[in-house]
Each structure stands twice: as structure tokens, then as C-alpha cells.
MIVEX-58991 format. One record per atom (N, C-alpha, C, O): residue in three letters; x, z, y. Coordinates in steps of 0.2 Angstrom, whole numbers, plus 2048, in hexadecimal, padded with zeros to 3 digits. Layout:
<rs>
ALAXZY/...
</rs>
This chain:
<rs>
METF10E5934D/METF0AE5834F/METF06E55348/METF08E50346/CYSF00E58347/CYSEFDE55341/CYSEF8E50343/CYSEF7E4E349/GLUEF5E4C33E/GLUEF1E47340/GLUEEBE48343/GLUEE9E45348/PHEEE8E4E342/PHEEE2E51345/PHEEE3E5234C/PHEEDFE50350/ASPEE9E5534E/ASPEEBE56355/ASPEEBE4F359/ASPEE9E4F35F/ALAEEEE4B356/ALAEEFE44359/ALAEE8E4035A/ALAEE7E3D360/METEE4E41356/METEDDE3E356/METEDAE4235C/METED6E3F360/LYSEDAE4835C/LYSED7E4C362/LYSEDAE49369/LYSED6E4836D/GLUEE0E48369/GLUEE3E46370/GLUEE0E3F371/GLUEDFE3E377/LYSEE0E3A36C/LYSEDEE3436D/LYSED6E34370/LYSED4E31374/LEUED2E3836C/LEUECBE3936E/LEUECAE3C375/LEUEC6E3A379/ALAECEE41377/ALAECEE4337E/ALAED0E3D383/ALAECDE3C388/ALAED5E3A381/ALAED7E34386/ALAED1E2F386/ALAED0E2C38C/LEUECEE2D381/LEUEC9E29381/LEUEC3E2B385/LEUEC0E27389/GLUEC1E31384/GLUEBCE34388/GLUEBDE3438F/GLUEB9E33393/SEREC4E36391/SEREC5E36398/SEREC5E2E39B/SEREC2E2D3A1/ARGEC7E29397/ARGEC6E2239A/ARGEBFE2039A/ARGEBDE1C39F/LEUEBBE22396/LEUEB4E21395/LEUEB1E2439C/LEUEADE2039F/GLUEB2E2A39D/GLUEAFE2D3A3/GLUEB2E2A3AA/GLUEAEE293AE/HISEB8E283AA/HISEBAE243AF/HISEB7E1D3B0/HISEB5E1B3B6/SEREB6E1A3AB/SEREB2E133AB/SEREABE143AD/SEREA9E0F3B1/GLUEA8E193AB/GLUEA1E1A3AD/GLUEA1E1C3B4/GLUE9CE193B8/ASNEA5E203B7/ASNEA5E213BE/ASNEA6E1B3C2/ASNEA4E1A3C8/GLNEABE163C0/GLNEACE103C3/GLNEA6E0C3C3/GLNEA4E093C8/ILEEA2E0B3BE/ILEE9CE083BD/ILEE97E0A3C2/ILEE93E063C5/VALE96E113C3/VALE91E133C8/VALE93E113CF/VALE8FE0F3D3/GLUE9AE123D0/GLUE9CE103D7/GLUE9AE093D9/GLUE98E073DE/LEUE9CE053D4/LEUE9ADFD3D4/LEUE93DFC3D6/LEUE91DF83DA/ARGE8FDFF3D2/ARGE88DFE3D3/ARGE85E013DA/ARGE81DFD3DD/ASNE88E063DC/ASNE86E093E3/ASNE89E043E8/ASNE85E033ED/LYSE8EE013E8/LYSE91DFC3EC/LYSE8CDF53ED/LYSE8CDF23F2/GLUE8ADF43E7/GLUE85DEE3E7/GLUE7FDEF3EB/GLUE7CDEA3ED/LYSE7CDF53EB/LYSE76DF63EE/LYSE76DF43F5/LYSE7ADF63F9/LYSE71DF03F7/LYSE71DED3FE/LYSE6CDF2402/LYSE67DF43FF/VALE6EDF4408/VALE6ADF840C/VALE67DF3412/VALE6BDF0415/VALE60DF3412/VALE5DDEF417/VALE58DF441A/VALE53DF6417/ILEE59DF4421/ILEE54DF8425/ILEE53DF542C/ILEE58DF442F/PHEE4DDF442E/PHEE4DDF2435/PHEE47DF5438/PHEE42DF8435/SERE47DF543E/SERE42DF7443/SERE42DF4449/SERE47DF444C/ALAE3DDF144C/ALAE3DDED452/ALAE36DEE456/ALAE31DF0453/GLUE37DEE45D/GLUE31DEF461/GLUE30DE8465/GLUE35DE5467/VALE2ADE7468/VALE29DE146B/VALE2DDE0471/VALE30DDA472/GLYE2FDE5475/GLYE34DE447B/GLYE32DE1481/GLYE36DDF485/ALAE2CDDF482/ALAE29DDC488/ALAE27DE148D/ALAE25DE748B/ARGE26DDF493/ARGE23DE3498/ARGE1CDE2498/ARGE19DDC499/GLYE18DE7497/GLYE11DE7497/GLYE0EDE3491/GLYE10DE448C/ALAE08DE0492/ALAE05DDD48D/ALAE08DD748A/ALAE0BDD348E/VALE07DD5483/VALE09DCF480/VALE03DCC47E/VALDFFDCF47A/GLYE02DC6480/GLYDFBDC347E/GLYDF6DC3484/GLYDF8DC7489/PRODF0DC1483/PRODEEDBD47D/PRODF0DB647D/PRODF2DB3483/PHEDF1DB3477/PHEDF2DAC476/PHEDECDA9473/PHEDE7DAC471/ASNDEBDA2474/ASNDE5D9F472/ASNDE5D9D46B/ASNDE1D9A468/THRDEBD9F467/THRDEBD9D460/THRDF0DA345D/THRDF3DA7461/GLUDEFDA4456/GLUDF3DA9453/GLUDFADA8454/GLUDFCDA2454/THRDFEDAD456/THRE05DAC458/THRE0ADB1455/THRE08DB7454/THRE0FDAE452/THRE15DB3450/THRE17DB8455/THRE19DB545A/LEUE17DBF454/LEUE19DC3459/LEUE20DC5458/LEUE22DC6452/ILEE24DC445D/ILEE2BDC445D/ILEE2DDCB460/ILEE2CDCD465/TYRE30DD045B/TYRE32DD645D/TYRE39DD6460/TYRE3EDD545C/LYSE3ADD6466/LYSE40DD4469/LYSE45DDA46A/LYSE4BDD846A/THRE43DE046A/THRE47DE546B/THRE48DE8464/THRE44DEC461/VALE4FDE7461/VALE50DEA45B/VALE53DF145B/VALE57DF345F/ILEE50DF5457/ILEE51DFC457/ILEE57DFD452/ILEE5CE00454/THRE56DFB44C/THRE5ADFB446/THRE5ADF4442/THRE55DF2441/ASNE5FDF2440/ASNE5FDEC43C/ASNE66DEC438/ASNE6BDE9438/ILEE65DF1433/ILEE6ADF142E/ILEE69DEC428/ILEE64DEC425/GLYE6EDE8428/GLYE6DDE2423/GLYE6CDDC427/GLYE6DDD6424/ASNE6BDDC42D/ASNE69DD6432/ASNE64DD242F/ASNE65DCB42F/ALAE5FDD442C/ALAE5ADD0429/ALAE54DCE42D/ALAE50DC942C/TYRE54DD2433/TYRE4EDD0438/TYRE52DCC43E/TYRE57DCD440/SERE4EDC7440/SERE50DC3446/SERE4CDC544C/SERE46DC444C/GLUE4FDC7451/GLUE4BDC8457/GLUE4ADC245B/GLUE47DC2460/VALE4CDBC459/VALE4BDB645C/VALE45DB3459/VALE41DB045C/THRE44DB3452/THRE3EDB044F/THRE38DB544D/THRE33DB344C/GLYE3ADBC44D/GLYE35DC144B/GLYE34DC1443/GLYE2FDC3441/ILEE39DBE440/ILEE38DBD438/ILEE3DDC2435/ILEE43DC2437/PHEE3BDC542F/PHEE3FDC942B/PHEE40DC4425/PHEE3BDC2422/ALAE46DC3423/ALAE48DBF41D/ALAE4CDC4418/ALAE51DC741A/ALAE49DC4412/ALAE4BDC840D/ALAE52DC640B/ALAE53DC0408/PROE57DCB40C/PROE5EDC9409/PROE5FDC9402/PROE63DC53FF/VALE5BDCD3FE/VALE5BDCE3F7/VALE54DCF3F5/VALE4FDD23F8/ALAE53DCD3EE/ALAE4DDCF3EB/ALAE4CDD63EA/ALAE50DDA3E8/GLYE45DD93EB/GLYE44DDF3EB/GLYE3DDE13ED/GLYE3ADDD3EF/VALE3CDE83ED/VALE35DEA3F0/VALE37DED3F7/VALE3CDF13F8/TYRE33DEB3FC/TYRE35DED403/TYRE2FDF0405/TYRE29DEF403/TYRE2FDF540B/TYRE2ADF840E/TYRE29DF6415/TYRE2EDF6418/PHEE24DF4417/PHEE23DF241E/PHEE1EDF5422/PHEE19DF741F/THRE1EDF6428/THRE19DF942D/THRE18DF5433/THRE1DDF2435/ILEE12DF5436/ILEE11DF343C/ILEE0DDF7440/ILEE08DFA43D/PHEE0EDF8446/PHEE0ADFD44A/PHEE09DF9451/PHEE0DDF6453/HISE03DFA454/HISE02DF745B/HISDFEDFD45F/HISDFBE0245D/HISDFFDFB466/HISDFCDFE46B/HISDFADF9470/HISDFEDF5472/SERDF3DFA472/SERDF0DF5477/SERDEBDF947B/SERDEADFF479/GLYDE7DF547F/GLYDE2DF8482/GLYDDEDF3487/GLYDE0DED487/GLYDD9DF548A/GLYDD5DF148E/GLYDD0DEE48A/GLYDCDDF1485/ASPDCEDE848C/ASPDC7DE548A/ASPDC9DE0484/ASPDC4DDC482/ARGDCFDDF482/ARGDD0DDB47D/ARGDD2DDE476/ARGDD5DE4476/GLYDD0DDB471/GLYDD3DDF46A/GLYDD9DDD468/GLYDDDDD946B/THRDDBDE0463/THRDE2DDE460/THRDE1DDD458/THRDDDDE0455/GLUDE5DD8457/GLUDE5DD644F/GLUDECDD444E/GLUDEFDD0451/LEUDEFDD8449/LEUDF6DD6447/LEUDF6DD543F/LEUDF3DD943C/PHEDF9DD043D/PHEDF9DCE436/PHEE01DCD433/PHEE05DCA436/LEUE02DD142E/LEUE08DD142B/LEUE08DCC425/LEUE04DCC421/TYRE0DDC7426/TYRE0DDC1421/TYRE14DC241D/TYRE19DC441F/LYSE13DC0417/LYSE18DBF412/LYSE18DB7411/LYSE14DB440E/ASNE1EDB4413/ASNE1EDAC413/ASNE18DAA417/ASNE18DAB41D/SERE13DA7414/SERE0DDA4418/SERE07DA8416/SERE01DA6418/GLNE08DAE412/GLNE02DB1410/GLNE01DB8413/GLNE05DBC414/ARGDFBDB8416/ARGDF9DBE41A/ARGDF8DC4414/ARGDF5DC340F/METDFCDC9416/METDFCDCF411/METDF8DD4414/METDF3DD6410/VALDF9DD741A/VALDF5DDD41D/VALDF4DDB424/VALDF7DD7427/GLNDEFDDF427/GLNDEEDDF42E/GLNDECDE5431/GLNDEBDEA42D/THRDECDE5438/THRDEADEB43B/THRDE6DE8441/THRDE8DE3444/GLNDE1DEB443/GLNDDDDE9449/GLNDD9DEE44C/GLNDD8DF3449/ASPDD8DED453/ASPDD4DF1456/ASPDCFDED45B/ASPDD1DE845E/HISDC8DEE45B/HISDC4DEA45E/HISDC4DEC466/HISDC5DF2468/PRODC1DE746A/PRODC1DE9471/PRODBCDEE472/PRODB6DEF46F/ALADBDDF2477/ALADB9DF8479/ALADB9DF9481/ALADBEDF9484/VALDB3DF9483/VALDB3DFA48B/VALDB5E0148D/VALDB8E02492/HISDB3E06489/HISDB4E0D48B/HISDBBE10489/HISDBCE1648B/GLUDBFE0D485/GLUDC5E0F482/GLUDCBE0C486/GLUDCBE06487/THRDD0E10488/THRDD5E0D48C/THRDDBE0B487/THRDDFE07489/ALADDBE0E481/ALADE1E0D47D/ALADDEE0B476/ALADDAE0E473/HISDE2E06473/HISDE0E0446C/HISDE7E05468/HISDEDE0346A/ASNDE7E08462/ASNDEDE0945E/ASNDEBE08457/ASNDE5E09454/GLYDF0E05453/GLYDEFE0444C/GLYDF5E02448/GLYDFAE0144C/GLYDF4E02442/GLYDFAE0143E/GLYDF8DFF437/GLYDF3E00435/ASNDFDDFD433/ASNDFDDFC42C/ASNE03DFC429/ASNE08DFB42C/ALAE03DFD422/ALAE0ADFD41E/ALAE09DFA418/ALAE03DFA415/VALE0EDF7415/VALE0DDF440E/VALE14DF440A/VALE19DF340D/PHEE14DF4404/PHEE1ADF3400/PHEE19DEC3FD/PHEE14DEA3FB/LEUE1EDE83FE/LEUE1EDE13FB/LEUE24DE03F7/LEUE29DE23F8/GLNE23DDC3F2/GLNE28DDA3ED/GLNE2ADD33F0/GLNE26DCE3F0/LEUE30DD23F2/LEUE33DCC3F5/LEUE39DC93F1/LEUE3DDCD3EE/GLNE39DC33F1/GLNE3FDBF3EE/GLNE44DBE3F4/GLNE42DBE3FA/GLNE4ADBD3F2/GLNE50DBB3F8/GLNE4DDB53FB/GLNE4BDB03F8/GLYE4DDB6402/GLYE4BDB0406/GLYE43DB0409/GLYE42DAD40D/ASPE3FDB5405/ASPE38DB6407/ASPE38DB840F/ASPE3DDBC411/GLNE34DB5412/GLNE33DB8419/GLNE2DDBC41B/GLNE27DBA419/VALE2EDC141F/VALE28DC6421/VALE28DC6429/VALE2DDC742C/TYRE22DC442B/TYRE22DC5433/TYRE1ADC7435/TYRE16DC8430/VALE1ADC843B/VALE13DCA43E/VALE10DC5443/VALE14DC2447/ARGE0ADC3442/ARGE06DBE446/ARGE01DC244A/ARGDFDDC6447/METE00DC1450/METDFBDC4454/METDF5DBF454/METDF6DB9455/GLYDEFDC2453/GLYDE9DBD453/GLYDE7DBA45A/GLYDE9DBD45F/GLUDE4DB545A/GLUDE2DB2460/GLUDDEDB6465/GLUDDADBA462/ASNDDFDB646B/ASNDDCDBA470/ASNDDCDC1470/ASNDD8DC5472/SERDE2DC346C/SERDE3DCA46C/SERDEADCC470/SERDEDDC7472/HISDEBDD2470/HISDF2DD4474/HISDF4DDA471/HISDF0DDE46E/VALDFADDC473/VALDFDDE2472/VALE01DE4478/VALE02DE047D/TRPE03DEB478/TRPE07DEE47E/TRPE0EDED47B/TRPE10DF0476/GLYE12DEA47F/GLYE19DE847E/GLYE1EDED47F/GLYE24DEB47D/SERE1DDF2484/SERE23DF6485/SERE22DFD483/SERE1DDFF480/ASNE27E01484/ASNE27E08482/ASNE27E0947B/ASNE25E0F478/TYRE29E05477/TYRE29E05470/TYRE23E0746C/TYRE22E0B467/HISE1DE0446F/HISE17E0546C/HISE15E01466/HISE11E03462/THRE18DFB467/THRE16DF6461/THRE1CDF445D/THRE21DF0460/THRE1CDF6457/THRE22DF5453/THRE21DF244C/THRE1BDF244A/PHEE26DEF449/PHEE26DEC443/PHEE2CDEF440/PHEE32DEE443/SERE2CDF243A/SERE32DF5436/SERE31DF342F/SERE2CDF242C/GLYE37DF442B/GLYE37DF3424/GLYE3DDF5421/GLYE42DF6425/PHEE3DDF641B/PHEE43DF8417/PHEE43DF6410/PHEE3EDF640D/LEUE49DF640D/LEUE49DF4405/LEUE49DFA402/LEUE4DDFF403/VALE44DFB3FE/VALE42E013FA/VALE47E013F4/VALE4AE063F2/SERE47DFB3F0/SERE4ADFA3EA/SERE4CDF33E8/SERE47DEF3E9/GLNE52DF13E6/GLNE54DEB3E5/GLNE51DE93DE/GLNE50DEE3DA/METE50DE33DD/METE4DDE03D6/METE52DDC3D3/METE51DD93CD/
</rs>
């Protein structure tokens, strides 16, 4: 075997090891990615509210909670990893009261949805969505404005979110 053939064999072996190492790196990176997805609804019978002060809305019926970042006891989503998250809030209500829902990041109001009281309308619907950059441990939750209400059954009033990209 000449020196050239030996070098070709060594090069082929090194290329094979490099490809194997690159595949292992990709596998490790995919394993590191955290999956966080939740969706919950109010889960009460009939109307929730009105309250005489702004109140954290607790979505008691968990539909999905991959990553266990949402608490049906407190109504708070706590970011398990830093990243960009997408959140939605939707509501249904009716009658002579309006509805105001505010989505908070920690103690800062980020977005809201509302519907004014109306005498001739029997149903009020609304929603909003937002991308938020969160640090690990940041909290996201929904508060209902004073003297407003939502319909709490039949999956009308929901709060959902998911991790779009880790940072």
C-alpha cells in the first residue's frame, strides 16, 4: 500500500468521524429545546364576575399544559426558560355589563381586550394576542377589570401561550 492510499483511508475515516460528531451535536441541540405549550379556560358555570376591583382571572380547566408552566391554582404562567412566547386571550360575555381583560407580564400591563356594555346586544366577544420576550421566571397572567364579567363555561373564555424560540 502506497503512502497516498494510506492518506486517503485516513481522510475517509476522519470525514466519517466528523459526520458522526456533527450528527451527535444536532441530536444534543434538539434534546435541549424545551417545549412549552398551554391552553386553559375559565371552567366556571355561567358568569364570572363582576368584582369591585381588578382581579386575576384563574383559568381552572387546563386543556393542554406541556411543560407544566401554567398553574390552574393561581392563574399564572411562569416562564421555565428565557425566550420569545406567544400568548392569546379570548372572552365571551353578554348582558348589560362590559368586559375588560388585561394581560400582564410581571406587573406591567401589555395588551387588553374589552367590550362595552350594550342594551341591544346579547353577546360580547373579543380577544388579543402578543409576542413577549421573557426571562426565566417571568410571570404572565390575565386580570379582569372591575365591574366586568366573562362567561365561564363551554370553553368561551381562554388563555393560551407557547414558546416560540428559546433565547
